[in-house]
Phi, psi and omega in degrees: 000141176285138180292143174241134179236128175256129181225135180256137182214149167272157184302318183295337182276353182265141180282161176309311175303321179294315177300316177301315178300320180294309181298319181299317182289320177300317180294323180298326180270309189275335180259307182286296183301319181270008176045057185225110179274112178202166179282096186291310175281126186228179179291344180290337178305328181286345182243041185215159167266133181250129181254120178250128176251119182245149177233159178135168177284341184250044178273133180217190179286354181273137184295344181262359181271145181079184185256128176292111182258328183207158187202152166199173179225146170247116183276135179299148174304145177086350181272319176239310178235173177298326183254168173302152186225145175250134182202176184054035183286125181206157170230134178302143185310319183287351180247005180288159175067023177240007175086033178273337188297309182296309180301323175301313179293319180297321175301317184296314182299312180301314181301308180310315185279335173290322180277322189249002180089185185280071185256165171280159181231135181249142177223159169248102191257138168301136186302324180292348178259007182306311178301321175302313180289326177298324181295343178263357177109358181281146174239140177296137186243356179193195182280156174294152179212163179265131172234113182060036180067017175243134181292129178231167174216141177277141184225156188224133172253112185294153177300150178295152176297139183267000000 
């Protein structure tokens, strides 16, 4: 089995080539695949923890080793919502259907609570992924809405019992 390495980074800790790799992958999924023209790189990147999931035989603790297979960001409280938020969740097309999504999201939930305490987490989910997020404990909090011409729904993961 190919090794998988998960690494957390702030934007300032990433080299230019790694940031370019992340933006290129995000654009390939969210702009090209989904045929959605919008400003993909935004100011929230500066206020987020970035989770890179890399695969390959040369995977190490360095953010540039291995192939970027999946990615997400955990946005700090107060930047998008009052609470931490998980977004830009993606798996590269050649690495889909092998089970990277759930561990990626679980890492994000653990990280958000490790950094910000036992808090609730809010997401803006594409509607077709609602069942996936519900399986991780998220609940729908409102009506569907269009974001960049794609149906979304706001979802909430309650704080853990204390």
